Biopython code that builds the backbone (N, CA, C, O; Angstrom):
import numpy as np
from Bio.PDB.StructureBuilder import StructureBuilder

atoms = [
    (1, "UNK", "N", (-18.152, 10.597, 9.798)),
    (1, "UNK", "CA", (-17.037, 10.852, 8.299)),
    (1, "UNK", "C", (-16.611, 10.192, 7.944)),
    (1, "UNK", "O", (-15.545, 9.750, 8.373)),
    (2, "UNK", "N", (-17.349, 9.693, 6.771)),
    (2, "UNK", "CA", (-16.548, 8.478, 5.964)),
    (2, "UNK", "C", (-15.380, 9.583, 5.804)),
    (2, "UNK", "O", (-15.315, 10.805, 5.676)),
    (3, "UNK", "N", (-13.890, 7.737, 5.932)),
    (3, "UNK", "CA", (-12.573, 8.124, 5.253)),
    (3, "UNK", "C", (-12.401, 7.316, 4.062)),
    (3, "UNK", "O", (-13.205, 6.383, 4.044)),
    (4, "UNK", "N", (-11.664, 7.356, 3.111)),
    (4, "UNK", "CA", (-11.367, 6.822, 2.337)),
    (4, "UNK", "C", (-10.189, 5.801, 3.023)),
    (4, "UNK", "O", (-10.358, 4.589, 2.891)),
    (5, "UNK", "N", (-9.306, 6.172, 3.565)),
    (5, "UNK", "CA", (-8.097, 5.173, 3.361)),
    (5, "UNK", "C", (-7.899, 4.712, 5.105)),
    (5, "UNK", "O", (-6.847, 4.598, 5.735)),
    (6, "UNK", "N", (-10.054, 4.405, 5.812)),
    (6, "UNK", "CA", (-9.810, 4.075, 6.852)),
    (6, "UNK", "C", (-9.508, 2.669, 7.196)),
    (6, "UNK", "O", (-8.629, 2.380, 8.009)),
    (7, "UNK", "N", (-9.947, 2.137, 6.822)),
    (7, "UNK", "CA", (-9.334, 0.343, 6.717)),
    (7, "UNK", "C", (-8.108, 0.624, 6.601)),
    (7, "UNK", "O", (-7.721, 0.835, 7.750)),
    (8, "UNK", "N", (-7.094, 0.780, 5.754)),
    (8, "UNK", "CA", (-5.373, 0.931, 5.083)),
    (8, "UNK", "C", (-4.711, 1.825, 6.339)),
    (8, "UNK", "O", (-3.489, 1.858, 6.480)),
    (9, "UNK", "N", (-5.562, 2.505, 7.188)),
    (9, "UNK", "CA", (-4.453, 2.688, 7.685)),
    (9, "UNK", "C", (-4.896, 1.989, 9.111)),
    (9, "UNK", "O", (-4.124, 2.042, 10.069)),
    (10, "UNK", "N", (-5.854, 1.496, 9.184)),
    (10, "UNK", "CA", (-5.405, 0.248, 10.378)),
    (10, "UNK", "C", (-4.897, -1.101, 10.255)),
    (10, "UNK", "O", (-4.585, -1.978, 11.061)),
    (11, "UNK", "N", (-4.919, -0.944, 8.402)),
    (11, "UNK", "CA", (-3.952, -1.908, 8.842)),
    (11, "UNK", "C", (-2.695, -1.412, 8.374)),
    (11, "UNK", "O", (-2.056, -2.247, 7.735)),
    (12, "UNK", "N", (-2.218, -0.419, 8.494)),
    (12, "UNK", "CA", (-0.381, 0.159, 8.501)),
    (12, "UNK", "C", (-0.454, 0.560, 9.333)),
    (12, "UNK", "O", (0.224, 1.582, 9.232)),
    (13, "UNK", "N", (-1.191, 0.475, 11.096)),
    (13, "UNK", "CA", (-0.644, 0.622, 12.303)),
    (13, "UNK", "C", (-0.338, -1.030, 12.575)),
    (13, "UNK", "O", (0.640, -1.316, 13.266)),
    (14, "UNK", "N", (-1.070, -1.954, 12.098)),
    (14, "UNK", "CA", (-0.597, -3.240, 12.182)),
    (14, "UNK", "C", (0.913, -3.808, 11.607)),
    (14, "UNK", "O", (1.733, -4.709, 11.781)),
    (15, "UNK", "N", (0.744, -3.032, 11.087)),
    (15, "UNK", "CA", (2.185, -3.648, 10.061)),
    (15, "UNK", "C", (3.490, -3.131, 11.072)),
    (15, "UNK", "O", (4.448, -3.641, 11.652)),
    (16, "UNK", "N", (2.823, -1.667, 10.870)),
    (16, "UNK", "CA", (3.933, -1.038, 12.506)),
    (16, "UNK", "C", (3.991, -1.966, 13.628)),
    (16, "UNK", "O", (4.941, -2.595, 14.092)),
    (17, "UNK", "N", (2.970, -1.920, 13.904)),
    (17, "UNK", "CA", (3.345, -3.211, 15.354)),
    (17, "UNK", "C", (3.997, -4.826, 14.511)),
    (17, "UNK", "O", (4.915, -5.226, 15.227)),
    (18, "UNK", "N", (3.901, -5.309, 13.901)),
    (18, "UNK", "CA", (4.339, -6.456, 13.256)),
    (18, "UNK", "C", (5.984, -5.679, 13.041)),
    (18, "UNK", "O", (6.877, -6.472, 13.340)),
    (19, "UNK", "N", (6.432, -4.482, 12.644)),
    (19, "UNK", "CA", (8.059, -4.220, 12.233)),
    (19, "UNK", "C", (8.525, -3.594, 13.946)),
    (19, "UNK", "O", (9.711, -3.924, 13.961)),
    (20, "UNK", "N", (8.363, -3.177, 14.783)),
    (20, "UNK", "CA", (8.362, -2.934, 16.030)),
    (20, "UNK", "C", (8.446, -4.629, 16.858)),
    (20, "UNK", "O", (8.958, -4.814, 17.962)),
    (21, "UNK", "N", (8.045, -5.306, 16.314)),
    (21, "UNK", "CA", (7.117, -6.911, 17.054)),
    (21, "UNK", "C", (9.197, -8.018, 16.069)),
    (21, "UNK", "O", (9.743, -9.073, 16.390)),
    (22, "UNK", "N", (9.467, -7.235, 15.239)),
    (22, "UNK", "CA", (10.784, -7.681, 14.391)),
    (22, "UNK", "C", (11.863, -7.177, 14.577)),
    (22, "UNK", "O", (12.909, -7.748, 14.267)),
    (23, "UNK", "N", (11.815, -6.116, 15.071)),
    (23, "UNK", "CA", (12.448, -5.228, 16.149)),
    (23, "UNK", "C", (13.188, -6.140, 17.145)),
    (23, "UNK", "O", (14.239, -6.755, 16.964)),
    (24, "UNK", "N", (12.512, -6.096, 18.083)),
    (24, "UNK", "CA", (12.117, -6.548, 19.332)),
    (24, "UNK", "C", (12.817, -8.117, 19.417)),
    (24, "UNK", "O", (13.670, -8.479, 20.227)),
    (25, "UNK", "N", (12.050, -9.109, 18.086)),
    (25, "UNK", "CA", (13.507, -10.475, 18.014)),
    (25, "UNK", "C", (14.734, -10.343, 17.424)),
    (25, "UNK", "O", (15.762, -11.020, 17.409)),
    (26, "UNK", "N", (14.323, -9.143, 16.866)),
    (26, "UNK", "CA", (16.053, -8.823, 16.490)),
    (26, "UNK", "C", (17.221, -8.504, 18.027)),
    (26, "UNK", "O", (18.322, -9.003, 18.256)),
    (27, "UNK", "N", (16.425, -7.505, 18.835)),
    (27, "UNK", "CA", (17.302, -7.166, 19.730)),
    (27, "UNK", "C", (18.124, -8.313, 21.077)),
    (27, "UNK", "O", (19.184, -8.375, 21.700)),
    (28, "UNK", "N", (15.965, -9.560, 20.891)),
    (28, "UNK", "CA", (16.914, -10.616, 21.864)),
    (28, "UNK", "C", (17.219, -12.011, 21.208)),
    (28, "UNK", "O", (17.112, -13.115, 21.743)),
    (29, "UNK", "N", (17.822, -11.570, 19.299)),
    (29, "UNK", "CA", (19.290, -12.463, 19.184)),
    (29, "UNK", "C", (17.968, -13.707, 18.356)),
    (29, "UNK", "O", (18.154, -14.847, 17.932)),
    (30, "UNK", "N", (16.562, -12.781, 18.399)),
    (30, "UNK", "CA", (16.264, -14.758, 18.589)),
    (30, "UNK", "C", (16.596, -15.098, 16.860)),
    (30, "UNK", "O", (17.048, -14.422, 15.936)),
    (31, "UNK", "N", (16.130, -16.445, 16.994)),
    (31, "UNK", "CA", (16.429, -17.276, 15.499)),
    (31, "UNK", "C", (15.991, -16.740, 14.441)),
    (31, "UNK", "O", (14.807, -16.433, 14.304)),
    (32, "UNK", "N", (17.242, -16.484, 13.204)),
    (32, "UNK", "CA", (17.265, -15.905, 12.052)),
    (32, "UNK", "C", (16.213, -16.256, 11.063)),
    (32, "UNK", "O", (15.769, -15.407, 10.290)),
    (33, "UNK", "N", (15.818, -17.448, 11.070)),
    (33, "UNK", "CA", (14.789, -18.161, 9.588)),
    (33, "UNK", "C", (13.239, -17.189, 10.922)),
    (33, "UNK", "O", (12.485, -16.255, 10.652)),
    (34, "UNK", "N", (13.335, -17.731, 11.798)),
    (34, "UNK", "CA", (12.311, -16.242, 12.627)),
    (34, "UNK", "C", (12.001, -15.265, 12.464)),
    (34, "UNK", "O", (10.814, -15.025, 12.247)),
    (35, "UNK", "N", (12.934, -14.301, 12.500)),
    (35, "UNK", "CA", (12.975, -13.385, 11.852)),
    (35, "UNK", "C", (12.566, -12.563, 9.771)),
    (35, "UNK", "O", (12.117, -11.602, 9.146)),
    (36, "UNK", "N", (13.155, -13.856, 9.669)),
    (36, "UNK", "CA", (12.754, -13.874, 7.868)),
    (36, "UNK", "C", (11.283, -14.015, 8.230)),
    (36, "UNK", "O", (10.321, -13.250, 8.302)),
    (37, "UNK", "N", (11.417, -14.787, 8.348)),
    (37, "UNK", "CA", (9.587, -15.243, 8.362)),
    (37, "UNK", "C", (9.063, -13.912, 8.707)),
    (37, "UNK", "O", (8.692, -13.268, 7.726)),
    (38, "UNK", "N", (8.936, -13.332, 9.856)),
    (38, "UNK", "CA", (8.017, -12.404, 9.974)),
    (38, "UNK", "C", (8.181, -10.689, 8.624)),
    (38, "UNK", "O", (7.499, -9.909, 7.960)),
    (39, "UNK", "N", (9.105, -10.914, 8.864)),
    (39, "UNK", "CA", (9.991, -9.884, 7.591)),
    (39, "UNK", "C", (8.553, -10.057, 6.413)),
    (39, "UNK", "O", (7.743, -9.205, 6.048)),
    (40, "UNK", "N", (8.708, -11.855, 5.966)),
    (40, "UNK", "CA", (7.689, -11.828, 4.831)),
    (40, "UNK", "C", (6.650, -11.641, 4.711)),
    (40, "UNK", "O", (5.969, -11.440, 3.705)),
    (41, "UNK", "N", (6.321, -11.708, 6.176)),
    (41, "UNK", "CA", (4.804, -12.176, 6.534)),
    (41, "UNK", "C", (4.120, -10.113, 6.251)),
    (41, "UNK", "O", (3.163, -9.604, 5.669)),
    (42, "UNK", "N", (5.628, -9.442, 7.284)),
    (42, "UNK", "CA", (5.396, -7.765, 6.927)),
    (42, "UNK", "C", (5.223, -7.434, 5.619)),
    (42, "UNK", "O", (4.287, -6.690, 5.323)),
    (43, "UNK", "N", (6.116, -7.942, 4.601)),
    (43, "UNK", "CA", (6.231, -7.604, 3.325)),
    (43, "UNK", "C", (5.040, -8.230, 2.506)),
    (43, "UNK", "O", (5.288, -8.077, 1.311)),
    (44, "UNK", "N", (4.145, -8.712, 2.649)),
    (44, "UNK", "CA", (2.984, -9.807, 2.434)),
    (44, "UNK", "C", (1.909, -8.544, 2.130)),
    (44, "UNK", "O", (1.347, -8.014, 1.172)),
    (45, "UNK", "N", (2.041, -8.377, 4.134)),
    (45, "UNK", "CA", (0.991, -7.243, 4.866)),
    (45, "UNK", "C", (0.736, -5.944, 3.272)),
    (45, "UNK", "O", (-0.067, -5.518, 2.442)),
    (46, "UNK", "N", (2.164, -5.866, 3.798)),
    (46, "UNK", "CA", (2.671, -4.165, 2.923)),
    (46, "UNK", "C", (1.612, -4.264, 1.413)),
    (46, "UNK", "O", (0.589, -3.602, 1.235)),
    (47, "UNK", "N", (2.148, -5.175, 0.553)),
    (47, "UNK", "CA", (1.450, -5.560, -0.703)),
    (47, "UNK", "C", (0.683, -5.382, -0.359)),
    (47, "UNK", "O", (0.672, -4.166, -0.170)),
    (48, "UNK", "N", (-0.373, -5.877, 0.003)),
    (48, "UNK", "CA", (-1.734, -5.831, 0.005)),
    (48, "UNK", "C", (-1.968, -4.354, 0.759)),
    (48, "UNK", "O", (-1.343, -5.223, 1.367)),
    (49, "UNK", "N", (-2.076, -3.754, 1.036)),
    (49, "UNK", "CA", (-2.257, -3.089, 1.769)),
    (49, "UNK", "C", (-1.718, -1.553, 0.592)),
    (49, "UNK", "O", (-2.393, -0.530, 0.486)),
    (50, "UNK", "N", (-0.618, -1.765, -0.016)),
    (50, "UNK", "CA", (-0.479, -0.795, -1.494)),
    (50, "UNK", "C", (-1.429, -1.518, -2.997)),
    (50, "UNK", "O", (-1.817, -0.924, -4.002)),
    (51, "UNK", "N", (-1.528, -2.543, -2.734)),
    (51, "UNK", "CA", (-2.404, -2.674, -3.704)),
    (51, "UNK", "C", (-3.757, -2.024, -3.599)),
    (51, "UNK", "O", (-4.214, -1.271, -4.459)),
    (52, "UNK", "N", (-4.503, -2.445, -2.233)),
    (52, "UNK", "CA", (-5.306, -1.303, -1.836)),
    (52, "UNK", "C", (-6.231, -0.171, -2.001)),
    (52, "UNK", "O", (-7.400, 0.082, -2.295)),
    (53, "UNK", "N", (-4.613, 0.634, -1.509)),
    (53, "UNK", "CA", (-4.719, 1.806, -2.020)),
    (53, "UNK", "C", (-4.316, 2.606, -3.441)),
    (53, "UNK", "O", (-4.502, 3.742, -3.878)),
    (54, "UNK", "N", (-3.642, 1.346, -3.933)),
    (54, "UNK", "CA", (-4.159, 1.278, -5.901)),
    (54, "UNK", "C", (-5.352, 1.306, -6.406)),
    (54, "UNK", "O", (-5.490, 1.585, -7.597)),
    (55, "UNK", "N", (-6.278, 1.064, -5.718)),
    (55, "UNK", "CA", (-7.763, 0.175, -6.182)),
    (55, "UNK", "C", (-8.297, 1.503, -5.710)),
    (55, "UNK", "O", (-9.021, 2.030, -6.555)),
    (56, "UNK", "N", (-8.153, 2.163, -4.647)),
    (56, "UNK", "CA", (-8.698, 3.134, -3.387)),
    (56, "UNK", "C", (-8.557, 4.106, -5.428)),
    (56, "UNK", "O", (-9.387, 4.226, -6.329)),
    (57, "UNK", "N", (-7.248, 4.503, -5.306)),
    (57, "UNK", "CA", (-6.914, 5.547, -6.592)),
    (57, "UNK", "C", (-8.018, 5.082, -7.727)),
    (57, "UNK", "O", (-8.962, 5.868, -7.817)),
    (58, "UNK", "N", (-8.051, 4.311, -8.323)),
    (58, "UNK", "CA", (-8.580, 4.158, -9.806)),
    (58, "UNK", "C", (-10.278, 4.698, -9.548)),
    (58, "UNK", "O", (-10.984, 5.412, -10.260)),
    (59, "UNK", "N", (-10.501, 4.176, -8.525)),
    (59, "UNK", "CA", (-11.355, 4.171, -8.247)),
    (59, "UNK", "C", (-12.339, 5.599, -8.080)),
    (59, "UNK", "O", (-13.454, 5.709, -8.591)),
    (60, "UNK", "N", (-11.709, 6.579, -7.306)),
    (60, "UNK", "CA", (-11.538, 7.704, -7.003)),
    (60, "UNK", "C", (-10.793, 8.508, -8.163)),
    (60, "UNK", "O", (-11.339, 9.109, -9.089)),
    (61, "UNK", "N", (-9.665, 8.409, -7.955)),
    (61, "UNK", "CA", (-9.177, 10.005, -8.631)),
    (61, "UNK", "C", (-10.033, 9.220, -10.339)),
    (61, "UNK", "O", (-11.110, 9.582, -10.813)),
    (62, "UNK", "N", (-9.282, 8.340, -10.789)),
    (62, "UNK", "CA", (-9.397, 7.671, -11.888)),
    (62, "UNK", "C", (-10.338, 8.130, -12.684)),
    (62, "UNK", "O", (-10.249, 8.734, -13.753)),
    (63, "UNK", "N", (-11.788, 7.587, -11.704)),
    (63, "UNK", "CA", (-12.997, 7.600, -11.931)),
    (63, "UNK", "C", (-13.962, 8.841, -12.465)),
    (63, "UNK", "O", (-14.897, 9.085, -13.226)),
    (64, "UNK", "N", (-12.804, 9.613, -11.249)),
    (64, "UNK", "CA", (-13.592, 11.354, -11.230)),
    (64, "UNK", "C", (-13.226, 12.285, -12.727)),
    (64, "UNK", "O", (-13.972, 13.053, -13.333)),
    (65, "UNK", "N", (-12.009, 11.945, -12.993)),
    (65, "UNK", "CA", (-11.412, 12.538, -14.167)),
    (65, "UNK", "C", (-12.102, 11.930, -15.033)),
    (65, "UNK", "O", (-12.450, 12.772, -15.861)),
    (66, "UNK", "N", (-12.716, 10.357, -15.452)),
    (66, "UNK", "CA", (-13.081, 9.530, -16.894)),
    (66, "UNK", "C", (-14.657, 10.453, -16.454)),
    (66, "UNK", "O", (-15.229, 10.962, -17.419)),
    (67, "UNK", "N", (-15.163, 10.605, -15.373)),
    (67, "UNK", "CA", (-16.669, 11.142, -14.802)),
    (67, "UNK", "C", (-16.455, 13.280, -15.838)),
    (67, "UNK", "O", (-17.050, 14.130, -16.502)),
    (68, "UNK", "N", (-15.795, 13.100, -15.501)),
    (68, "UNK", "CA", (-15.383, 15.099, -15.853)),
    (68, "UNK", "C", (-15.571, 15.168, -16.878)),
    (68, "UNK", "O", (-16.545, 15.875, -17.136)),
    (69, "UNK", "N", (-14.906, 14.595, -17.993)),
    (69, "UNK", "CA", (-15.249, 14.647, -19.469)),
    (69, "UNK", "C", (-13.990, 15.330, -19.842)),
    (69, "UNK", "O", (-13.937, 15.546, -21.053)),
    (70, "UNK", "N", (-13.045, 15.704, -19.225)),
    (70, "UNK", "CA", (-11.769, 16.747, -19.228)),
    (70, "UNK", "C", (-10.912, 15.965, -20.174)),
    (70, "UNK", "O", (-10.429, 15.060, -19.493)),
    (71, "UNK", "N", (-10.436, 15.855, -21.542)),
    (71, "UNK", "CA", (-9.597, 15.104, -22.151)),
    (71, "UNK", "C", (-8.219, 15.255, -21.612)),
    (71, "UNK", "O", (-7.591, 14.196, -21.596)),
    (72, "UNK", "N", (-7.425, 16.574, -21.050)),
    (72, "UNK", "CA", (-6.404, 17.074, -20.588)),
    (72, "UNK", "C", (-6.602, 16.108, -18.838)),
    (72, "UNK", "O", (-5.913, 15.182, -18.408)),
    (73, "UNK", "N", (-7.431, 16.589, -18.395)),
    (73, "UNK", "CA", (-7.121, 15.374, -16.703)),
    (73, "UNK", "C", (-7.755, 14.251, -17.154)),
    (73, "UNK", "O", (-8.544, 13.905, -16.275)),
    (74, "UNK", "N", (-7.797, 13.553, -18.036)),
    (74, "UNK", "CA", (-8.313, 12.536, -18.605)),
    (74, "UNK", "C", (-6.388, 11.471, -18.610)),
    (74, "UNK", "O", (-5.765, 10.535, -18.109)),
    (75, "UNK", "N", (-6.344, 12.365, -19.390)),
    (75, "UNK", "CA", (-4.739, 12.202, -20.759)),
    (75, "UNK", "C", (-3.413, 11.741, -18.582)),
    (75, "UNK", "O", (-2.717, 10.851, -18.093)),
    (76, "UNK", "N", (-4.041, 13.384, -18.178)),
    (76, "UNK", "CA", (-2.849, 13.041, -16.735)),
    (76, "UNK", "C", (-3.225, 11.945, -16.247)),
    (76, "UNK", "O", (-2.617, 11.067, -16.860)),
    (77, "UNK", "N", (-4.028, 11.403, -15.323)),
    (77, "UNK", "CA", (-4.425, 10.521, -14.884)),
    (77, "UNK", "C", (-4.166, 9.357, -15.158)),
    (77, "UNK", "O", (-3.890, 8.609, -14.220)),
    (78, "UNK", "N", (-4.170, 9.004, -16.081)),
    (78, "UNK", "CA", (-4.162, 7.665, -17.294)),
    (78, "UNK", "C", (-2.190, 8.297, -17.162)),
    (78, "UNK", "O", (-1.596, 7.406, -16.554)),
    (79, "UNK", "N", (-1.285, 9.347, -17.501)),
    (79, "UNK", "CA", (-0.539, 8.935, -17.247)),
    (79, "UNK", "C", (0.793, 8.697, -15.534)),
    (79, "UNK", "O", (1.825, 8.160, -15.133)),
    (80, "UNK", "N", (-0.302, 9.559, -15.195)),
    (80, "UNK", "CA", (0.086, 9.191, -13.713)),
    (80, "UNK", "C", (-0.010, 7.319, -13.193)),
    (80, "UNK", "O", (0.751, 6.564, -12.588)),
    (81, "UNK", "N", (-1.017, 7.219, -13.661)),
    (81, "UNK", "CA", (-1.258, 5.365, -13.316)),
    (81, "UNK", "C", (-0.304, 4.618, -13.814)),
    (81, "UNK", "O", (0.208, 3.631, -13.285)),
    (82, "UNK", "N", (0.040, 5.287, -15.266)),
    (82, "UNK", "CA", (1.033, 3.845, -15.882)),
    (82, "UNK", "C", (2.280, 3.928, -15.227)),
    (82, "UNK", "O", (2.968, 2.910, -15.147)),
    (83, "UNK", "N", (2.796, 5.348, -14.589)),
    (83, "UNK", "CA", (3.817, 5.659, -14.086)),
    (83, "UNK", "C", (3.990, 4.944, -12.670)),
    (83, "UNK", "O", (4.928, 4.456, -12.038)),
    (84, "UNK", "N", (2.904, 5.087, -12.523)),
    (84, "UNK", "CA", (2.598, 4.470, -11.006)),
    (84, "UNK", "C", (2.702, 3.162, -10.674)),
    (84, "UNK", "O", (3.337, 2.696, -9.728)),
    (85, "UNK", "N", (1.688, 2.250, -11.948)),
    (85, "UNK", "CA", (2.470, -0.015, -11.946)),
    (85, "UNK", "C", (3.595, 0.683, -12.135)),
    (85, "UNK", "O", (3.338, 1.630, -11.391)),
    (86, "UNK", "N", (4.744, 0.941, -12.616)),
    (86, "UNK", "CA", (6.111, 0.842, -13.013)),
    (86, "UNK", "C", (6.471, 1.313, -11.397)),
    (86, "UNK", "O", (7.484, 0.909, -10.825)),
    (87, "UNK", "N", (5.858, 1.877, -11.007)),
    (87, "UNK", "CA", (6.689, 1.856, -9.402)),
    (87, "UNK", "C", (6.409, 1.057, -8.286)),
    (87, "UNK", "O", (7.012, 0.465, -7.390)),
    (88, "UNK", "N", (5.129, 1.290, -8.726)),
    (88, "UNK", "CA", (3.990, -0.618, -7.565)),
    (88, "UNK", "C", (4.459, -1.427, -7.652)),
    (88, "UNK", "O", (4.079, -2.400, -7.001)),
    (89, "UNK", "N", (5.642, -1.523, -8.563)),
    (89, "UNK", "CA", (5.519, -3.395, -9.067)),
    (89, "UNK", "C", (7.086, -3.673, -9.120)),
    (89, "UNK", "O", (7.640, -4.739, -9.387)),
    (90, "UNK", "N", (7.675, -2.423, -8.795)),
    (90, "UNK", "CA", (8.947, -2.937, -8.089)),
    (90, "UNK", "C", (8.735, -3.310, -6.543)),
    (90, "UNK", "O", (9.680, -3.732, -5.875)),
]
sb = StructureBuilder()
sb.init_structure("model")
sb.init_model(0)
sb.init_chain("A")
sb.init_seg("    ")
for serial, (resi, resn, name, xyz) in enumerate(atoms, 1):
    if name == "N":
        sb.init_residue(resn, " ", resi, " ")
    sb.init_atom(name, np.array(xyz, "f"), 0.0, 1.0, " ", f" {name:<3s}", serial, name[0])
structure = sb.get_structure()
């Protein structure tokens, strides 16, 4: 079965592992700069995952509304997308 989020689920599991590793570093009282560098790497991985999920949304959900031809559904998806860009950009 094809799952639209399969790659992103794997990515999130890697990010989860990064978070556990960072917590372990903190428990071991590792050098703060090393902890911060790992946090930055995890943030970058999360931003990449967020971008990919947004692309999936655009290519599946938005495309379906456009293809469906229902102006109300199209308007709803467009409004949703604009609000999403505002949230994702934060």
